[in-house]
C-alpha positions as CSV (number, residue, x, y, z in Angstrom):
1,X,-86.2,-160.1,47.0
2,X,-89.5,-159.6,48.9
3,X,-88.1,-161.6,51.9
4,X,-84.9,-159.5,51.8
5,X,-87.0,-156.3,51.8
6,X,-89.2,-157.6,54.6
7,X,-86.1,-158.5,56.7
8,X,-84.6,-155.1,56.0
9,X,-87.7,-153.3,57.1
10,X,-87.9,-155.3,60.3
11,X,-84.2,-154.5,61.0
12,X,-84.7,-150.8,60.3
13,X,-87.8,-150.7,62.6
14,X,-85.9,-152.4,65.4
15,X,-83.0,-150.0,65.0
16,X,-85.3,-147.0,65.0
17,X,-87.0,-148.1,68.2
18,X,-83.6,-148.9,69.9
19,X,-81.4,-146.0,69.2
20,X,-79.7,-145.6,72.5
21,X,-81.5,-142.5,73.8
22,X,-85.2,-142.5,74.7
23,X,-85.8,-139.2,72.9
24,X,-84.3,-140.6,69.6
25,X,-86.2,-143.9,70.1
26,X,-89.4,-142.0,70.2
27,X,-88.7,-139.5,67.5
28,X,-87.2,-141.8,64.9
29,X,-89.2,-144.9,66.0
30,X,-92.6,-143.1,65.6
31,X,-91.7,-141.8,62.2
32,X,-90.5,-145.2,61.0
33,X,-93.6,-146.9,62.4
34,X,-95.8,-144.5,60.5
35,X,-94.1,-144.6,57.1
36,X,-91.9,-147.7,56.8
37,X,-94.2,-149.9,54.8
38,X,-94.6,-147.4,52.0
39,X,-90.9,-146.7,51.5
40,X,-89.1,-147.7,48.4
41,X,-85.6,-149.2,48.4
42,X,-84.2,-145.7,47.6
43,X,-86.2,-144.2,50.5
44,X,-84.9,-147.0,52.8
45,X,-81.4,-146.1,51.8
46,X,-82.1,-142.4,52.6
47,X,-83.6,-143.4,56.0
48,X,-80.7,-145.5,56.9
49,X,-78.3,-142.6,56.1
50,X,-80.3,-140.4,58.5
51,X,-80.3,-143.1,61.1
52,X,-76.5,-143.2,60.9
53,X,-76.3,-139.7,62.4
54,X,-75.7,-139.3,66.1
55,X,-78.7,-139.4,68.4
56,X,-78.0,-136.1,70.0
57,X,-77.7,-134.4,66.7
58,X,-80.9,-135.9,65.3
59,X,-82.9,-134.9,68.4
60,X,-81.6,-131.3,68.2
61,X,-82.5,-131.1,64.4
62,X,-85.9,-132.7,64.8
63,X,-87.2,-130.8,67.8
64,X,-85.7,-127.6,66.5
65,X,-83.2,-125.1,67.7
66,X,-80.3,-126.5,65.7
67,X,-80.0,-126.3,61.9
68,X,-78.5,-129.5,60.4
69,X,-75.3,-129.1,58.5
70,X,-75.7,-129.0,54.7
71,X,-74.4,-132.6,54.2
72,X,-77.0,-133.9,56.7
73,X,-79.9,-131.7,55.7
74,X,-81.5,-134.3,53.3
75,X,-85.1,-134.6,52.0
76,X,-85.6,-137.6,54.3
77,X,-84.5,-135.6,57.4
78,X,-86.9,-132.9,56.3
79,X,-89.7,-135.5,56.1
80,X,-88.9,-136.7,59.7
81,X,-88.9,-133.1,60.9
82,X,-92.2,-132.3,59.1
83,X,-93.8,-135.5,60.6
84,X,-93.0,-134.4,64.1
85,X,-94.0,-130.8,63.6
86,X,-97.4,-131.9,62.3
87,X,-98.0,-134.2,65.2
């Protein structure tokens, strides 16, 4: 299972750095780089759910100005937003 988890983390990191828009690459990629190694399997699931959102929506939610819809406003998204506001 450790190899599977390592492979999963590498895939998530790659996806976080190669989102499709430079803004999302930076916002999501930096958060993932800073926190990925400490995430549990459940947290990885939550992160992947956030990463499934559209880049333009994620950028708007993270940098502010747009409140995420209730279904997307998860604890993991809140962690990402807090990470960037603290930076």
